[in-house]
C-alpha positions, 0 to 999 in steps of 0.5 A: 601585913599590908595586904590585911590592911588593904583588905580591911579598908576595902571591907570598911569602904563597903560600909557606907551609911547609904548602904545601911539604909535600904530603898523603900520597897513596893509590892508587885501590882499584878499579884494579890496579897495572900494573908498569913494564917494562924498557926504561923510556921515555926520551921521553913525549908531553905528553898529560895522562892522570894516573897514580897511581904506586907508588914502589919505596921506598913511597908513591904519587905522581901523574904526568902520565901512565903514560909519565912515571911509568914513565920515573922509575926510582923507580916500580915500577908505576902505576894509571890516574887520579890518586892520591886525597889 
């Protein structure tokens, strides 16, 4: 029983307020933004090839792939590679 409580405390300790607020992301300076086109993807493979997405409302977010980024209607375009933090 003590092990379960200790494990619960360790898990809760990782849930601080600073962890829930991500750092602002910025695009890679050396890469052009590739626009997402219609029709948007409805199904993407599980291949991990990070893409830095430019959100239509402003800001940037890293997605698992360009397909995953463009499948989100909030994304205007993307750059290959993760966003720099």
